[in-house]
DSSP file (Angstrom, degrees, kcal/mol; ACC not computed):
  #  RESIDUE AA STRUCTURE BP1 BP2  ACC     N-H-->O    O-->H-N    N-H-->O    O-->H-N    TCO  KAPPA ALPHA  PHI   PSI    X-CA   Y-CA   Z-CA
    1    1 A X              0   0    0      0, 0.0     2,-0.5     0, 0.0    16,-0.2   0.000 360.0 360.0 360.0 137.2   72.9   33.1 -102.1
    2    2 A X  E     -A   16   0A   0     14,-2.7    14,-1.7     2,-0.0     2,-0.4  -0.986 360.0-173.5-119.4 129.3   74.0   36.0 -104.3
    3    3 A X  E     -A   15   0A   0     -2,-0.5     2,-0.5    12,-0.2    12,-0.2  -0.986  12.4-158.6-125.4 131.4   77.4   35.8 -106.0
    4    4 A X  E     -A   14   0A   0     10,-3.2     9,-2.6    -2,-0.4    10,-1.3  -0.956  19.6-170.5-108.4 122.2   79.1   38.6 -107.9
    5    5 A X  E     -A   12   0A   0     -2,-0.5     2,-0.5     7,-0.2     7,-0.2  -0.940  22.0-139.7-120.9 130.1   81.8   37.2 -110.2
    6    6 A X  E  >> -A   11   0A   0      5,-3.2     5,-0.8    -2,-0.4     4,-0.8  -0.780  17.1-152.5 -83.6 126.6   84.4   39.1 -112.3
    7    7 A X  T  45S+     0   0    0     -2,-0.5    -1,-0.1     1,-0.2    -2,-0.0   0.747  81.2  67.4 -78.6 -23.0   84.5   37.2 -115.6
    8    8 A X  T  45S+     0   0    0      1,-0.2    -1,-0.2     3,-0.1    -2,-0.0   0.929 124.0   8.9 -67.3 -44.7   88.1   38.0 -116.6
    9    9 A X  T  45S-     0   0    0     -3,-0.2    -1,-0.2     2,-0.1    -2,-0.2   0.216 101.2-113.7-117.7  12.6   89.8   36.0 -113.8
   10   10 A X  T  <5 +     0   0    0     -4,-0.8     2,-0.4     1,-0.2    -3,-0.2   0.822  58.9 165.1  60.0  33.3   86.8   34.2 -112.4
   11   11 A X  E   < -A    6   0A   0     -5,-0.8    -5,-3.2   117,-0.1     2,-0.8  -0.658  40.8-130.0 -85.5 134.5   87.2   36.1 -109.1
   12   12 A X  E     -A    5   0A   0     -2,-0.4    -7,-0.2    -7,-0.2     3,-0.1  -0.757  27.7-179.6 -81.1 112.9   84.3   36.1 -106.6
   13   13 A X  E     -     0   0A   0     -9,-2.6     2,-0.3    -2,-0.8    -1,-0.2   0.868  62.6  -6.4 -83.0 -40.2   84.0   39.8 -105.9
   14   14 A X  E     +A    4   0A   0    -10,-1.3   -10,-3.2     2,-0.0    -1,-0.3  -0.992  60.0 174.9-156.4 146.0   81.1   39.6 -103.4
   15   15 A X  E     +A    3   0A   0     -2,-0.3     2,-0.3   -12,-0.2   -12,-0.2  -0.986   3.2 168.1-149.7 156.9   78.7   37.1 -101.9
   16   16 A X  E     -A    2   0A   0    -14,-1.7   -14,-2.7    -2,-0.3     2,-0.3  -0.969  17.9-143.2-161.1 159.1   76.1   37.0  -99.3
   17   17 A X        +     0   0    0     -2,-0.3     2,-0.3   -16,-0.2     3,-0.1  -0.929  17.4 170.2-127.8 152.2   73.3   34.7  -98.1
   18   18 A X        -     0   0    0     -2,-0.3     3,-0.3     1,-0.1    -2,-0.0  -0.979  35.7-135.4-154.2 152.7   69.8   35.2  -96.8
   19   19 A X  S    S+     0   0    0     -2,-0.3     2,-0.4     1,-0.2    -1,-0.1   0.763 104.0  38.6 -77.8 -25.2   66.9   33.1  -96.0
   20   20 A X  S    S-     0   0    0     -3,-0.1     2,-0.4     2,-0.0    -1,-0.2  -0.718  76.3-167.9-129.8  80.9   64.5   35.6  -97.6
   21   21 A X        +     0   0    0     -2,-0.4     2,-0.3    -3,-0.3     3,-0.0  -0.549  16.7 164.9 -73.6 127.1   65.9   37.2 -100.8
   22   22 A X     >  -     0   0    0     -2,-0.4     4,-2.2    28,-0.1     5,-0.2  -0.855  51.2 -98.5-132.5 170.3   63.9   40.2 -102.0
   23   23 A X  H  > S+     0   0    0     -2,-0.3     4,-2.6     1,-0.2     5,-0.2   0.872 120.7  53.6 -59.9 -40.8   64.7   42.9 -104.4
   24   24 A X  H  > S+     0   0    0      2,-0.2     4,-2.1     1,-0.2    -1,-0.2   0.902 109.6  48.6 -63.8 -40.5   65.6   45.5 -101.7
   25   25 A X  H  > S+     0   0    0      2,-0.2     4,-1.9     1,-0.2    -2,-0.2   0.919 112.1  48.7 -63.3 -44.0   68.2   43.0 -100.2
   26   26 A X  H  X S+     0   0    0     -4,-2.2     4,-1.7    24,-0.3    -2,-0.2   0.894 110.1  51.3 -64.2 -40.4   69.7   42.3 -103.7
   27   27 A X  H  X S+     0   0    0     -4,-2.6     4,-1.7     1,-0.2    -1,-0.2   0.896 108.6  51.9 -63.3 -39.9   69.9   46.1 -104.4
   28   28 A X  H  X S+     0   0    0     -4,-2.1     4,-2.4     1,-0.2    -1,-0.2   0.873 106.4  54.4 -64.2 -36.4   71.7   46.6 -101.1
   29   29 A X  H  X S+     0   0    0     -4,-1.9     4,-2.5     1,-0.2    -1,-0.2   0.873 104.2  55.0 -64.8 -36.0   74.1   43.8 -102.0
   30   30 A X  H  X S+     0   0    0     -4,-1.7     4,-2.6     2,-0.2     5,-0.4   0.912 109.9  46.1 -62.5 -42.3   74.9   45.7 -105.3
   31   31 A X  H  X S+     0   0    0     -4,-1.7     4,-2.7     2,-0.2    -2,-0.2   0.899 112.6  49.8 -66.7 -40.7   75.8   48.8 -103.2
   32   32 A X  H  < S+     0   0    0     -4,-2.4    -2,-0.2     2,-0.2    -1,-0.2   0.876 113.8  46.9 -65.0 -36.8   77.9   46.8 -100.8
   33   33 A X  H  < S+     0   0    0     -4,-2.5    -2,-0.2    -5,-0.2    -1,-0.2   0.954 125.2  27.5 -69.1 -50.4   79.7   45.2 -103.7
   34   34 A X  H >< S+     0   0    0     -4,-2.6     3,-1.5    -5,-0.2    -3,-0.2   0.913  77.9 161.2 -81.8 -44.8   80.4   48.4 -105.7
   35   35 A X  T 3< S-     0   0    0     -4,-2.7    -1,-0.1    -5,-0.4    -2,-0.1  -0.351  76.0 -52.3  55.6-136.0   80.5   51.0 -103.0
   36   36 A X  T 3  S+     0   0    0      2,-0.0    -1,-0.2     3,-0.0     3,-0.2   0.233 119.5  88.0-115.1  10.9   82.3   54.0 -104.4
   37   37 A X  S <  S-     0   0    0     -3,-1.5     2,-0.8     1,-0.2    -2,-0.1   0.643  98.1 -13.2 -78.3-122.5   85.3   52.1 -105.7
   38   38 A X        -     0   0    0     -4,-0.1     2,-0.5     1,-0.0    -1,-0.2  -0.741  66.0-161.0 -88.7 112.3   85.4   50.5 -109.1
   39   39 A X        -     0   0    0     -2,-0.8    -5,-0.0    -3,-0.2    -3,-0.0  -0.817  17.3-128.0 -95.7 126.0   81.9   50.3 -110.6
   40   40 A X        -     0   0    0     -2,-0.5     3,-0.1     1,-0.1    25,-0.1  -0.320   3.1-140.8 -69.9 155.3   81.5   47.8 -113.4
   41   41 A X  S    S+     0   0    0     23,-0.1    24,-3.0     1,-0.1     2,-0.3   0.824  83.6  32.1 -82.0 -33.1   80.0   49.0 -116.7
   42   42 A X  E     -b   65   0B   0     22,-0.2     2,-0.4    24,-0.0    24,-0.2  -0.918  57.5-165.2-129.2 151.3   77.9   45.8 -117.3
   43   43 A X  E     -b   66   0B   0     22,-2.1    24,-3.0    -2,-0.3     2,-0.5  -0.942  11.2-156.3-135.6 112.2   76.1   43.3 -115.1
   44   44 A X  E     +b   67   0B   0     -2,-0.4     2,-0.3    22,-0.2    24,-0.2  -0.783  30.1 156.3 -89.1 126.1   75.1   40.0 -116.7
   45   45 A X  E     -b   68   0B   0     22,-2.4    24,-2.1    -2,-0.5     2,-0.1  -0.960  37.5-117.0-146.6 162.7   72.2   38.5 -114.7
   46   46 A X        -     0   0    0     -2,-0.3    25,-0.1    22,-0.2    24,-0.1  -0.180  40.2 -97.8 -88.8-170.5   69.3   36.1 -115.1
   47   47 A X        +     0   0    0     23,-0.2    21,-0.0    21,-0.1    -1,-0.0  -0.051  63.3 152.1-103.5  32.2   65.6   37.0 -114.8
   48   48 A X    >   -     0   0    0      1,-0.1     3,-1.5     2,-0.1    -3,-0.0  -0.258  55.3-120.0 -61.4 149.7   65.2   35.8 -111.2
   49   49 A X  T 3  S+     0   0    0      1,-0.3   -26,-0.2     3,-0.0    -1,-0.1   0.636 105.5  76.3 -70.0 -13.1   62.5   37.5 -109.2
   50   50 A X  T 3  S+     0   0    0      1,-0.2     2,-1.0   -28,-0.1   -24,-0.3   0.662  83.2  72.7 -73.2 -12.6   65.0   38.8 -106.7
   51   51 A X  S <  S+     0   0    0     -3,-1.5    -1,-0.2   -25,-0.1     2,-0.1  -0.826  73.2 152.0 -98.1  95.3   66.1   41.4 -109.2
   52   52 A X     >  -     0   0    0     -2,-1.0     4,-2.3   -29,-0.0     5,-0.2  -0.203  63.2 -68.5-107.5-160.3   63.1   43.7 -109.2
   53   53 A X  H  > S+     0   0    0      1,-0.2     4,-2.8     2,-0.2     5,-0.2   0.873 129.2  57.9 -61.6 -38.8   62.6   47.4 -109.8
   54   54 A X  H  > S+     0   0    0      1,-0.2     4,-1.9     2,-0.2    -1,-0.2   0.923 108.7  45.3 -58.9 -45.5   64.6   48.4 -106.8
   55   55 A X  H  > S+     0   0    0      1,-0.2     4,-2.6     2,-0.2    -2,-0.2   0.932 113.3  49.7 -63.6 -46.8   67.6   46.5 -108.0
   56   56 A X  H  X S+     0   0    0     -4,-2.3     4,-2.4     1,-0.2    -2,-0.2   0.879 109.4  51.7 -62.7 -38.5   67.3   47.9 -111.5
   57   57 A X  H  X S+     0   0    0     -4,-2.8     4,-2.5     2,-0.2    -1,-0.2   0.909 111.1  47.8 -64.0 -42.0   67.0   51.5 -110.2
   58   58 A X  H  X S+     0   0    0     -4,-1.9     4,-1.8     2,-0.2    -2,-0.2   0.920 112.6  48.5 -64.5 -44.3   70.2   51.1 -108.1
   59   59 A X  H  <>S+     0   0    0     -4,-2.6     5,-3.0     1,-0.2     4,-0.5   0.918 113.1  47.8 -62.0 -43.2   72.1   49.6 -111.0
   60   60 A X  H ><5S+     0   0    0     -4,-2.4     3,-1.1     1,-0.2    -2,-0.2   0.904 109.8  52.5 -64.1 -41.9   70.9   52.5 -113.3
   61   61 A X  H 3<5S+     0   0    0     -4,-2.5    -1,-0.2     1,-0.3    -2,-0.2   0.825 109.5  49.8 -64.3 -31.5   71.8   55.1 -110.7
   62   62 A X  T 3<5S-     0   0    0     -4,-1.8    -1,-0.3    -5,-0.1    -2,-0.2   0.524 119.0-112.3 -83.3  -5.9   75.3   53.6 -110.5
   63   63 A X  T < 5 +     0   0    0     -3,-1.1     2,-0.5    -4,-0.5    -3,-0.2   0.735  67.3 147.0  81.7  23.2   75.7   53.7 -114.3
   64   64 A X      < -     0   0    0     -5,-3.0     2,-0.6    -6,-0.2    -1,-0.3  -0.822  42.4-142.1 -96.7 126.5   75.6   49.9 -114.6
   65   65 A X  E     -b   42   0B   0    -24,-3.0   -22,-2.1    -2,-0.5     2,-0.4  -0.783  16.7-139.5 -88.3 121.7   74.0   48.5 -117.8
   66   66 A X  E     -b   43   0B   0     -2,-0.6     2,-0.6   -24,-0.2   -22,-0.2  -0.668  11.3-161.3 -82.5 131.3   72.1   45.3 -117.0
   67   67 A X  E     -b   44   0B   0    -24,-3.0   -22,-2.4    -2,-0.4     2,-0.4  -0.956  12.4-154.1-113.3 111.7   72.4   42.6 -119.6
   68   68 A X  E     -b   45   0B   0     -2,-0.6   -22,-0.2   -24,-0.2     2,-0.2  -0.692   7.6-135.1 -90.5 134.7   69.6   40.1 -119.1
   69   69 A X        -     0   0    0    -24,-2.1     3,-0.1    -2,-0.4     5,-0.1  -0.499  34.1 -95.6 -79.4 157.2   70.0   36.5 -120.2
   70   70 A X    >   -     0   0    0      3,-0.2     3,-1.3    -2,-0.2   -23,-0.2  -0.304  54.3 -79.6 -68.7 157.8   67.2   34.9 -122.2
   71   71 A X  T 3  S-     0   0    0      1,-0.3    -1,-0.1   -25,-0.1     3,-0.0  -0.394 111.8  -3.1 -62.6 129.3   64.6   32.8 -120.3
   72   72 A X  T 3  S+     0   0    0     -2,-0.1    -1,-0.3     1,-0.1     2,-0.2   0.837  98.0 119.6  55.7  40.8   65.9   29.3 -119.5
   73   73 A X    X   +     0   0    0     -3,-1.3     3,-1.9     1,-0.1    -3,-0.2  -0.624  27.4 166.1-128.9  73.0   69.2   29.8 -121.3
   74   74 A X  G >   +     0   0    0      1,-0.3     3,-1.9    -2,-0.2     7,-0.3   0.730  67.7  74.7 -63.7 -20.8   71.9   29.3 -118.7
   75   75 A X  G >  S+     0   0    0      1,-0.3     3,-0.7    -3,-0.1    -1,-0.3   0.643  80.8  72.4 -66.9 -12.0   74.6   29.0 -121.3
   76   76 A X  G <  S+     0   0    0     -3,-1.9    -1,-0.3     1,-0.3    -2,-0.2   0.620 106.7  35.0 -77.4 -11.5   74.4   32.8 -121.8
   77   77 A X  G <> S+     0   0    0     -3,-1.9     4,-2.1    -4,-0.2    -1,-0.3  -0.510  76.1 159.8-133.7  65.2   76.1   33.3 -118.5
   78   78 A X  H <>  +     0   0    0     -3,-0.7     4,-2.5     1,-0.2     5,-0.2   0.822  67.2  54.9 -65.8 -34.7   78.5   30.3 -118.5
   79   79 A X  H  > S+     0   0    0      2,-0.2     4,-2.1     1,-0.2    -1,-0.2   0.933 112.3  42.7 -66.6 -44.5   81.0   31.6 -115.9
   80   80 A X  H  > S+     0   0    0      2,-0.2     4,-2.6     1,-0.2    -1,-0.2   0.911 114.9  50.3 -67.2 -41.7   78.4   32.1 -113.2
   81   81 A X  H  X S+     0   0    0     -4,-2.1     4,-2.2    -7,-0.3    -2,-0.2   0.894 110.9  49.4 -63.7 -39.4   76.7   28.8 -114.0
   82   82 A X  H  X S+     0   0    0     -4,-2.5     4,-2.4    -5,-0.2    -1,-0.2   0.904 111.0  50.1 -65.8 -41.0   80.0   27.0 -113.8
   83   83 A X  H  X S+     0   0    0     -4,-2.1     4,-2.7     2,-0.2    -2,-0.2   0.934 110.4  48.9 -62.6 -46.6   80.7   28.6 -110.4
   84   84 A X  H  X S+     0   0    0     -4,-2.6     4,-2.2     1,-0.2    -1,-0.2   0.911 112.1  49.3 -61.1 -42.5   77.3   27.7 -109.0
   85   85 A X  H  X S+     0   0    0     -4,-2.2     4,-3.0     2,-0.2     5,-0.3   0.903 111.1  49.8 -62.2 -41.5   77.8   24.1 -110.2
   86   86 A X  H  X S+     0   0    0     -4,-2.4     4,-2.9     2,-0.2     5,-0.4   0.906 108.8  52.2 -63.9 -41.8   81.3   24.0 -108.6
   87   87 A X  H  X>S+     0   0    0     -4,-2.7     5,-2.3     2,-0.2     4,-1.2   0.927 114.7  42.8 -59.8 -44.6   79.9   25.3 -105.3
   88   88 A X  H  <>S+     0   0    0     -4,-2.2     5,-2.3     3,-0.2    -2,-0.2   0.967 121.1  38.4 -66.0 -53.1   77.2   22.6 -105.3
   89   89 A X  H  <5S+     0   0    0     -4,-3.0    -2,-0.2     1,-0.2    -3,-0.2   0.900 125.2  35.5 -67.4 -42.8   79.4   19.7 -106.4
   90   90 A X  H  <5S+     0   0    0     -4,-2.9    -1,-0.2    -5,-0.3    -3,-0.2   0.595 135.3   5.9 -92.0 -11.2   82.6   20.6 -104.5
   91   91 A X  T ><5S+     0   0    0     -4,-1.2     3,-1.8    -5,-0.4     4,-0.3   0.587 121.3  44.4-134.2 -68.9   81.2   22.0 -101.3
   92   92 A X  G > <S+     0   0    0     -5,-2.3     3,-0.8     1,-0.3    -4,-0.2   0.748 105.1  62.2 -68.5 -25.8   77.5   22.0 -100.5
   93   93 A X  G 3 <S+     0   0    0     -5,-2.3    -1,-0.3    -6,-0.3    -4,-0.1   0.649 109.7  43.9 -70.0 -12.5   76.8   18.4 -101.6
   94   94 A X  G <  S+     0   0    0     -3,-1.8     2,-0.4    -6,-0.2    -1,-0.2   0.333 106.3  67.2-113.4   4.3   79.2   17.3  -98.8
   95   95 A X    <   -     0   0    0     -3,-0.8     2,-0.7    -4,-0.3    -4,-0.0  -0.969  68.2-137.0-132.0 140.8   78.1   19.5  -95.9
   96   96 A X        -     0   0    0     -2,-0.4     2,-0.4    -3,-0.0    -3,-0.1  -0.886  28.6-140.3 -94.1 118.5   75.0   19.7  -93.8
   97   97 A X        -     0   0    0     -2,-0.7     3,-0.1    -5,-0.1    -2,-0.0  -0.660  15.9-169.4 -84.7 130.1   74.2   23.4  -93.4
   98   98 A X        -     0   0    0     -2,-0.4     2,-0.3     1,-0.3    -1,-0.1   0.450  60.5 -42.1 -99.9  -2.6   73.0   24.4  -89.9
   99   99 A X  S  > S-     0   0    0      1,-0.1     4,-2.5     2,-0.0    -1,-0.3  -0.931  72.0 -65.1 160.1 178.6   71.8   27.9  -90.7
  100  100 A X  H  > S+     0   0    0     -2,-0.3     4,-2.2     1,-0.2     5,-0.1   0.903 127.4  48.5 -60.9 -45.0   72.5   31.2  -92.5
  101  101 A X  H  > S+     0   0    0      2,-0.2     4,-2.1     1,-0.2    -1,-0.2   0.894 111.7  49.8 -64.0 -40.4   75.7   32.0  -90.5
  102  102 A X  H  > S+     0   0    0      2,-0.2     4,-2.6     1,-0.2    -2,-0.2   0.919 110.4  49.8 -64.1 -44.5   77.1   28.5  -91.0
  103  103 A X  H  X S+     0   0    0     -4,-2.5     4,-2.7     1,-0.2     5,-0.2   0.901 109.1  53.0 -60.5 -41.1   76.5   28.7  -94.7
  104  104 A X  H  X S+     0   0    0     -4,-2.2     4,-2.2     2,-0.2    -1,-0.2   0.915 111.3  45.7 -61.2 -43.8   78.2   32.1  -94.8
  105  105 A X  H  X S+     0   0    0     -4,-2.1     4,-2.2     2,-0.2    -2,-0.2   0.913 113.4  49.2 -66.4 -43.1   81.3   30.7  -93.0
  106  106 A X  H  X S+     0   0    0     -4,-2.6     4,-2.5     1,-0.2    -2,-0.2   0.935 114.0  45.5 -61.9 -46.5   81.4   27.6  -95.3
  107  107 A X  H  X S+     0   0    0     -4,-2.7     4,-3.1     2,-0.2     5,-0.2   0.883 110.1  54.1 -66.9 -37.8   81.1   29.7  -98.4
  108  108 A X  H  X S+     0   0    0     -4,-2.2     4,-1.6    -5,-0.2    -1,-0.2   0.925 111.7  45.3 -60.3 -44.0   83.7   32.2  -97.2
  109  109 A X  H  X S+     0   0    0     -4,-2.2     4,-2.0     2,-0.2    -2,-0.2   0.906 113.9  49.2 -65.1 -42.5   86.1   29.3  -96.7
  110  110 A X  H  X S+     0   0    0     -4,-2.5     4,-3.2     1,-0.2    -2,-0.2   0.912 109.6  50.9 -64.8 -42.3   85.3   27.8 -100.0
  111  111 A X  H  X S+     0   0    0     -4,-3.1     4,-2.0     2,-0.2    -1,-0.2   0.830 107.8  53.3 -68.1 -29.9   85.8   31.1 -101.9
  112  112 A X  H  X S+     0   0    0     -4,-1.6     4,-1.9    -5,-0.2     5,-0.3   0.930 113.4  43.5 -65.2 -45.1   89.2   31.5 -100.2
  113  113 A X  H  X>S+     0   0    0     -4,-2.0     4,-2.6     1,-0.2     5,-2.4   0.923 112.8  53.2 -61.7 -45.4   90.1   28.0 -101.5
  114  114 A X  H  <5S+     0   0    0     -4,-3.2    14,-0.6     1,-0.2    -2,-0.2   0.863 115.2  39.8 -58.8 -39.9   88.5   28.8 -104.9
  115  115 A X  H  <5S+     0   0    0     -4,-2.0    14,-2.2    -5,-0.2    15,-0.3   0.794 128.8  25.2 -83.4 -29.5   90.6   32.0 -105.3
  116  116 A X  H  <5S+     0   0    0     -4,-1.9    -2,-0.2    -5,-0.2    -3,-0.2   0.656 132.6  17.8-114.4 -18.5   93.9   30.9 -104.0
  117  117 A X  T  <5S+     0   0    0     -4,-2.6     2,-0.4    -5,-0.3    -3,-0.2   0.686  93.5  90.5-126.8 -32.8   94.3   27.1 -104.3
  118  118 A X      < -     0   0    0     -5,-2.4    10,-0.3    35,-0.1     2,-0.2  -0.561  68.2-137.2 -77.8 124.9   91.8   25.6 -106.8
  119  119 A X        -     0   0    0     -2,-0.4     2,-0.5     8,-0.1     8,-0.2  -0.497  10.2-151.2 -81.3 153.0   93.2   25.5 -110.3
  120  120 A X  B > > -C  126   0C   0      6,-2.0     5,-1.6    -2,-0.2     3,-1.3  -0.989   9.6-151.4-125.3 122.6   91.1   26.5 -113.3
  121  121 A X  G > 5S+     0   0    0     -2,-0.5     3,-1.7     1,-0.3    -1,-0.1   0.868  98.9  58.7 -60.7 -35.9   91.7   24.9 -116.7
  122  122 A X  G 3 5S+     0   0    0      1,-0.3    -1,-0.3     2,-0.1    -3,-0.0   0.664 104.4  52.2 -69.9 -14.3   90.4   28.0 -118.4
  123  123 A X  G < 5S-     0   0    0     -3,-1.3    -1,-0.3     3,-0.3    -2,-0.2   0.072 128.5 -95.9-105.0  22.5   93.1   30.0 -116.6
  124  124 A X  T < 5S-     0   0    0     -3,-1.7    -3,-0.2     1,-0.2    -2,-0.1   0.890  80.3 -53.9  67.4  40.1   95.9   27.7 -117.8
  125  125 A X  S   <S+     0   0    0     -5,-1.6     2,-0.2     1,-0.2    -1,-0.2   0.810 112.1 123.9  60.5  34.2   95.9   25.7 -114.5
  126  126 A X  B     -C  120   0C   0     -6,-0.9    -6,-2.0    -3,-0.1    -3,-0.3  -0.636  62.5-111.8-109.8 172.9   96.3   28.9 -112.5
  127  127 A X    >   -     0   0    0     -2,-0.2     3,-1.2    -8,-0.2   -12,-0.1  -0.674  31.1-107.1-100.5 161.0   94.1   30.3 -109.7
  128  128 A X  T 3  S+     0   0    0    -14,-0.6  -117,-0.1   -10,-0.3   -12,-0.1   0.860 124.0  41.3 -56.5 -35.5   92.0   33.4 -110.0
  129  129 A X  T 3  S-     0   0    0    -14,-2.2    -1,-0.3     1,-0.1   -13,-0.1   0.509 117.5-120.2 -89.0  -3.8   94.4   35.3 -107.7
  130  130 A X    <   -     0   0    0     -3,-1.2     2,-0.3   -15,-0.3    -1,-0.1   0.259  25.2-144.5  80.7 150.9   97.5   33.7 -109.4
  131  131 A X        -     0   0    0     -4,-0.1     2,-0.2    -3,-0.1    -1,-0.1  -0.993  14.8-113.2-151.4 150.6  100.1   31.5 -107.8
  132  132 A X        -     0   0    0     -2,-0.3     2,-0.4     1,-0.1    -2,-0.0  -0.507  31.2-111.0 -84.1 150.8  103.8   31.0 -108.2
  133  133 A X        -     0   0    0     -2,-0.2     2,-0.7     1,-0.0    -1,-0.1  -0.676  31.5-143.0 -77.3 132.3  105.4   27.8 -109.5
  134  134 A X        -     0   0    0     -2,-0.4     5,-0.0     2,-0.0    -1,-0.0  -0.869  10.6-147.9-104.7 109.9  107.3   26.2 -106.7
  135  135 A X    >   -     0   0    0     -2,-0.7     3,-2.0     1,-0.1     4,-0.3  -0.334  27.7-108.8 -72.4 158.3  110.6   24.5 -107.8
  136  136 A X  G >  S+     0   0    0      1,-0.3     3,-1.4     2,-0.2    -1,-0.1   0.783 114.6  68.7 -57.6 -28.4  111.8   21.4 -105.9
  137  137 A X  G 3  S+     0   0    0      1,-0.3    -1,-0.3    21,-0.0     3,-0.1   0.686  81.2  78.1 -64.9 -16.4  114.6   23.3 -104.3
  138  138 A X  G <  S-     0   0    0     -3,-2.0     2,-0.3     1,-0.2    21,-0.3   0.737 107.0 -99.2 -69.2 -22.2  112.0   25.2 -102.3
  139  139 A X    <   -     0   0    0     -3,-1.4    -1,-0.2    -4,-0.3    19,-0.2  -0.873  56.2 -23.8 137.4-169.1  111.6   22.3  -99.8
  140  140 A X  E     -D  157   0D   0     17,-0.9    17,-3.2    -2,-0.3     2,-0.4  -0.352  64.3-104.4 -78.9 159.8  109.5   19.3  -99.0
  141  141 A X  E     -D  156   0D   0     15,-0.2     2,-0.3    -2,-0.1    15,-0.2  -0.685  39.2-176.3 -86.6 132.1  105.8   19.0 -100.0
  142  142 A X  E     -D  155   0D   0     13,-3.3    13,-2.2    -2,-0.4     2,-0.4  -0.906  22.9-120.4-126.3 157.5  103.2   19.6  -97.3
  143  143 A X  E     -D  154   0D   0     -2,-0.3     2,-0.4    11,-0.2    11,-0.2  -0.823  19.5-164.6-100.2 132.3   99.4   19.3  -97.3
  144  144 A X  E     -D  153   0D   0      9,-3.4     9,-2.6    -2,-0.4     2,-0.4  -0.966  15.4-139.5-113.5 132.3   97.2   22.3  -96.4
  145  145 A X  E     -D  152   0D   0     -2,-0.4     2,-0.3     7,-0.2     7,-0.2  -0.734  19.2-171.1 -94.6 139.9   93.5   21.6  -95.7
  146  146 A X  E >>> +D  151   0D   0      5,-3.2     5,-2.1    -2,-0.4     3,-0.7  -0.901  62.5  18.0-125.5 155.6   90.8   23.9  -96.9
  147  147 A X  G >45S-     0   0    0     -2,-0.3     3,-1.2     1,-0.3    -1,-0.2   0.909 136.8 -49.6  51.8  50.5   87.0   24.1  -96.2
  148  148 A X  G 345S-     0   0    0      1,-0.3    -1,-0.3    -3,-0.2    -2,-0.0   0.770 111.3 -49.1  65.2  27.5   87.4   22.1  -93.0
  149  149 A X  G <45S+     0   0    0     -3,-0.7    -1,-0.3     2,-0.3    -2,-0.2   0.442 111.0 116.6  92.0   0.7   89.4   19.3  -94.7
  150  150 A X  T <<5S+     0   0    0     -3,-1.2     2,-0.3    -4,-0.7    -3,-0.2   0.846  82.2  26.9 -69.2 -33.9   87.0   18.9  -97.7
  151  151 A X  E   <S-D  146   0D   0     -5,-2.1    -5,-3.2     2,-0.0     2,-0.3  -0.904  73.9-152.1-128.4 157.3   89.8   20.0 -100.1
  152  152 A X  E     -D  145   0D   0     -2,-0.3     2,-0.4    -7,-0.2    -7,-0.2  -0.943   5.1-162.9-132.0 150.0   93.5   19.9 -100.0
  153  153 A X  E     -D  144   0D   0     -9,-2.6    -9,-3.4    -2,-0.3     2,-0.5  -0.985  11.8-148.0-129.1 142.3   96.4   21.9 -101.4
  154  154 A X  E     +D  143   0D   0     -2,-0.4     2,-0.3   -11,-0.2   -11,-0.2  -0.956  25.9 165.0-116.7 122.0  100.0   20.7 -101.7
  155  155 A X  E     -D  142   0D   0    -13,-2.2   -13,-3.3    -2,-0.5     2,-0.4  -0.855  38.6-104.7-130.1 163.3  102.7   23.3 -101.4
  156  156 A X  E     -D  141   0D   0     -2,-0.3     2,-0.5   -15,-0.2   -15,-0.2  -0.772  29.1-152.4 -91.9 135.1  106.5   23.3 -100.8
  157  157 A X  E     -D  140   0D   0    -17,-3.2   -17,-0.9    -2,-0.4     2,-0.0  -0.931  20.7-119.1-110.4 122.6  107.6   24.3  -97.3
  158  158 A X              0   0    0     -2,-0.5   -19,-0.2   -19,-0.2   -20,-0.1  -0.337 360.0 360.0 -60.9 138.2  111.1   25.8  -97.0
  159  159 A X              0   0    0    -21,-0.3    -1,-0.2    -2,-0.0   -20,-0.1   0.467 360.0 360.0 -71.5 360.0  113.3   23.7  -94.8
């Protein structure tokens, strides 16, 4: 799995999964993520072998400066490490994955929950996409299920 995370609001910008990650696949993901829209100036990444010369050449061609973390120092990329841990603890530890397509659907559902319903203490108990405070006058509280019922959100439903 490859995840591209914006560090300012902890937003998952792009993700994809494959059974056989290689440098060419990772470089293609960089192009799919950036396209011709907003190209980031920096990319913080670890020293995994899936980032090879092909990936570095694409990043350089797009004008992205790669910032490599030190070997075996995950604290140098805390937002990504926290996201990966959350994905494991809150999602993948509770689901049996049946294949690449199934994993893609599960992660897509989880990232929708992560961005719109899951609160983050570092964002002042807000979500990466932001959410409005719902006053009691708005109506009764109802439960919305996310990730196939694995997680729940409680919102007010207008009467």
